[in-house]
C-alpha positions in Angstrom: -11.6 8.1 -13.8 -15.4 8.3 -13.0 -16.1 5.4 -15.4 -13.4 3.3 -13.7 -14.8 4.1 -10.3 -18.3 3.3 -11.6 -17.2 -0.1 -12.8 -15.5 -0.8 -9.4 -18.7 0.3 -7.6 -21.2 -1.3 -9.8 -23.8 1.3 -8.6 -23.5 5.0 -8.4 -25.4 6.5 -5.5 -27.0 9.9 -5.7 -24.9 12.7 -4.3 -25.6 13.8 -0.8 -26.0 12.0 2.5 -27.5 8.8 1.3 -28.3 5.7 3.2 -29.0 2.3 1.6 -32.2 0.6 2.9 -32.0 -2.3 0.4 -30.3 -3.1 -2.9 -32.4 -0.7 -5.0 -34.0 1.9 -2.8 -32.2 5.0 -1.4 -33.5 7.5 1.1 -32.0 10.9 1.6 -32.7 12.4 5.0 -31.3 14.6 7.6 -30.6 11.8 10.1 -27.0 10.8 10.8 -26.3 7.2 10.3 -25.1 5.3 13.4 -22.0 3.2 13.6 -23.8 0.0 12.5 -25.2 1.7 9.4 -21.8 3.2 8.6 -20.1 -0.2 8.8 -22.8 -1.8 6.7 -22.4 0.9 4.1 -18.6 0.6 4.2 -18.9 -3.1 3.5 -21.3 -2.6 0.6 -18.9 -0.2 -1.1 -15.9 -2.5 -0.4 -15.1 -2.5 -4.2 -14.5 1.2 -4.0 -12.0 0.6 -1.2 -10.1 -1.8 -3.5 -10.1 0.9 -6.3 -8.7 3.6 -4.1 -6.1 1.3 -2.5 -4.8 0.1 -5.9 -4.7 3.7 -7.1 -2.7 4.8 -4.1 -0.1 2.0 -4.4 0.4 2.7 -8.1 1.1 6.4 -7.2 4.0 5.3 -5.1 6.2 4.4 -8.1 4.6 5.9 -11.2 6.8 8.6 -12.7 10.0 7.3 -11.1 12.8 6.6 -13.6 14.0 3.7 -11.5 10.5 2.3 -11.0 10.0 -0.3 -8.3 13.7 -0.5 -7.6 13.6 3.0 -6.1 11.1 1.8 -3.5 13.8 -0.4 -2.0 16.7 2.0 -2.6 15.0 5.0 -1.1 14.6 3.7 2.5 18.0 1.9 2.6 20.2 5.0 2.4 18.7 6.9 5.4 18.6 3.7 7.5 22.3 3.0 6.7 23.3 6.6 7.6 21.3 6.6 10.8 22.7 3.2 11.8 26.2 4.5 11.2 25.7 7.6 13.3 23.9 6.0 16.2 25.6 2.6 16.1 29.2 3.5 15.2 29.7 7.1 16.1 27.5 7.3 19.2 27.9 3.6 20.0 24.3 3.1 21.1 23.8 -0.4 22.5 21.7 -2.9 20.6 21.3 -5.8 23.0 23.8 -8.1 21.4 22.7 -7.9 17.8 24.3 -5.8 15.0 23.0 -2.2 15.3 22.0 -2.0 11.7 19.7 -5.0 12.2 18.4 -3.6 15.5 17.6 -0.2 14.0 16.0 -1.7 10.8 13.8 -4.0 12.9 12.5 -1.1 15.0 12.1 1.0 11.9 9.8 -1.6 10.3 6.9 -1.0 12.8 7.7 2.7 13.3 7.7 3.5 9.5 4.5 1.6 9.1 2.9 4.1 11.5 4.7 7.3 10.4 4.3 6.8 6.6 0.8 5.4 7.1 -0.3 8.4 9.2 1.0 10.8 6.5 -0.9 8.9 3.8 -4.1 8.7 5.8 -4.0 12.3 6.8 -3.8 13.4 3.1 -6.4 10.9 1.9 -9.4 13.3 2.2 -7.7 16.0 0.2 -6.4 13.6 -2.5 -9.9 12.2 -3.0 -11.6 15.6 -3.2 -12.2 15.6 -6.9 -14.3 12.4 -6.7 -16.0 13.4 -3.5 -17.5 16.4 -5.2 -18.9 14.4 -8.1 -20.2 11.1 -6.7 -21.2 9.7 -3.4 -19.4 6.9 -1.6 -18.8 6.4 2.1 -16.2 9.0 3.1 -14.7 6.5 5.6 -13.3 4.6 2.6 -10.8 7.4 1.9 -8.7 7.0 5.0 -8.9 3.3 5.1 -7.8 2.9 1.5 -4.8 5.2 2.1 -3.2 2.7 4.5 -2.3 0.2 1.8 0.8 2.1 0.5 2.2 2.0 4.1 1.6 -1.8 4.2 3.5 -2.1 0.9 6.3 0.0 2.5 6.3 -2.3 5.5 6.7 -5.3 3.1 9.7 -3.5 1.6 11.3 -3.1 5.0 10.7 -6.7 5.7 12.5 -7.7 2.5 15.4 -5.4 3.6 15.4 -7.1 7.0 15.5 -10.5 5.5 18.3 -9.5 3.2 20.3 -8.0 6.1 19.9 -11.2 8.1 21.2 -13.2 5.2 24.2 -10.9 5.0 25.1 -11.3 8.6 24.6 -15.1 8.3 27.2 -15.1 5.5 29.6 -12.7 7.1 29.2 -13.5 10.8 27.8 -17.1 10.5 24.9 -16.3 12.8 21.2 -16.1 12.1 19.6 -13.4 14.2 16.0 -13.7 13.3 13.8 -15.7 15.6 11.7 -18.5 14.1 8.9 -19.6 16.4 5.5 -19.0 18.0 6.4 -15.6 19.2 6.2 -14.3 15.7 2.4 -14.4 16.1 2.8 -11.7 18.7 4.9 -9.7 16.3 2.1 -10.0 13.7 -0.4 -8.8 16.3 1.8 -5.8 17.0 1.8 -5.0 13.3 -2.0 -5.3 13.1 -2.4 -3.0 16.2 0.0 -0.5 14.5 -2.3 -0.4 11.5 -5.3 0.2 13.6 -3.6 2.9 15.6 -2.5 4.6 12.3 -6.0 4.6 10.9 -7.4 5.7 14.3 -5.2 8.8 14.5 -5.6 9.4 10.8 -9.4 9.6 11.2 -8.8 12.8 13.2 -5.9 14.3 11.2 -7.5 13.7 7.8 -10.4 16.0 8.7 -8.1 18.5 10.4 -5.8 18.7 7.4 -8.7 19.9 5.3 -9.5 22.7 7.7 -5.9 23.5 8.5 -3.7 22.7 5.4 -0.5 23.8 7.3 -0.9 20.7 9.4 0.8 18.7 6.7 4.1 20.5 7.7 3.4 20.3 11.5 2.6 16.6 11.4 6.1 15.8 10.1 7.7 17.7 13.1 5.3 15.9 15.5 6.2 12.5 14.2 9.9 13.3 14.4 9.6 14.1 18.1 7.4 11.1 18.5 10.1 9.0 16.9 12.6 9.8 19.6 10.1 9.1 22.3 9.8 5.5 20.8 12.5 2.9 21.4 13.6 2.6 17.8 17.2 3.9 18.0 17.8 2.7 21.6 16.8 -0.5 23.5 14.5 -0.3 26.6 17.3 -1.9 28.6 19.0 1.5 28.5 16.0 3.2 30.1 16.2 3.2 33.9 13.5 0.8 35.3 11.8 3.5 37.3 11.4 5.7 34.2 10.2 3.0 31.7 6.5 3.7 32.5 7.0 7.1 31.0 8.2 5.6 27.7 5.3 3.2 27.7 2.8 6.1 28.0 3.5 6.3 24.3 1.2 3.7 22.6 3.8 3.0 19.9 6.5 2.1 22.4 5.1 -1.4 23.4 4.2 -2.1 19.7 7.8 -1.5 18.5 9.2 -3.3 21.5 7.0 -6.3 21.0 8.0 -6.5 17.3 11.7 -6.4 18.1 11.2 -9.0 20.9 9.3 -11.4 18.6 11.6 -10.8 15.6 15.1 -10.6 17.1 14.5 -12.0 20.6 15.9 -8.9 22.3 14.4 -7.1 25.3 11.4 -8.3 27.2 7.8 -8.9 26.2 5.9 -5.9 27.5 2.6 -7.6 28.3 1.1 -4.9 30.6 2.1 -2.0 28.4 0.9 -3.8 25.3 -2.5 -4.4 26.9 -2.7 -0.8 27.9 -1.8 0.3 24.4 -4.5 -1.9 22.9 -7.1 -0.2 25.1 -5.9 3.3 24.1 -6.0 2.3 20.4 -9.5 1.0 20.8 -10.6 4.2 22.4 -8.9 6.4 19.8 -10.4 4.3 17.0 -14.0 4.5 18.3 -13.6 8.2 19.0 -12.1 8.7 15.5 -15.0 7.0 13.8 -17.5 9.1 15.8 -15.6 12.3 15.1 -15.1 11.5 11.4 -18.8 10.8 11.0 -19.7 14.2 12.5 -17.1 16.3 10.7 -16.9 14.7 7.2 -19.8 16.7 5.7 -18.2 20.0 6.7 -14.8 18.8 5.5 -16.2 18.0 2.1 -17.7 21.5 1.9 -14.2 22.9 2.7 -12.5 21.0 -0.1 
């Protein structure tokens, strides 16, 4: 593993808090690197990012008897059961589109966040064996852990396309929107990725200090899920109470993706702008906190 990492890196830095001044010289000092230095170091070690990302994706299906097929079969069953309960049994409205398609579209963005947050939160602990042996920017660990969630998002998109083809054949109607508004849907996905990493920069360090957080985080995301308009449309929320829902930064992201993909609901311009500001603040704060807490977290591994 170390040899493979070394080949990906091309240069093994000395252990400790090291900072590159040029291609060949290294200085070990007690000064904390600033944001600019950390980003420069992150870019220099970008090949390590690729190594960890590829390793994380391979871990998604290695050891499974059904292989890659299981990646598609695993999310389909809980989505089908949830769609039956909320769409058929409870008759939750879906703004004129089949509820399964409505629920699957909302789940695309939400699962990108939920699964990504779990992956990023565990990243520090999973890379502990290498962190104790060689030096590389610790910021690479949480950023590389987001790739499995991106792959999972791609799987959901394939399921969404397959469901749309099914309804085209059975109901002779194409529900997906094709047009410029898809750009806004892509922007919502990118913002979701940034928000996932931003929160994960905090939780990845906390999970080292408090291992029980891995159980509590699942409960938190479950409550967070019901506070996000995934299983219900915003049209069912009274107008005077919608601002409460939009206090959740994930709400405008999910709503924007559904609006751009299915054409349901309204484009939440104001809430989306506010959510972008919140994400930027959480991200900057996360990078700052991660830089201050990473050394102590490595000692606790």
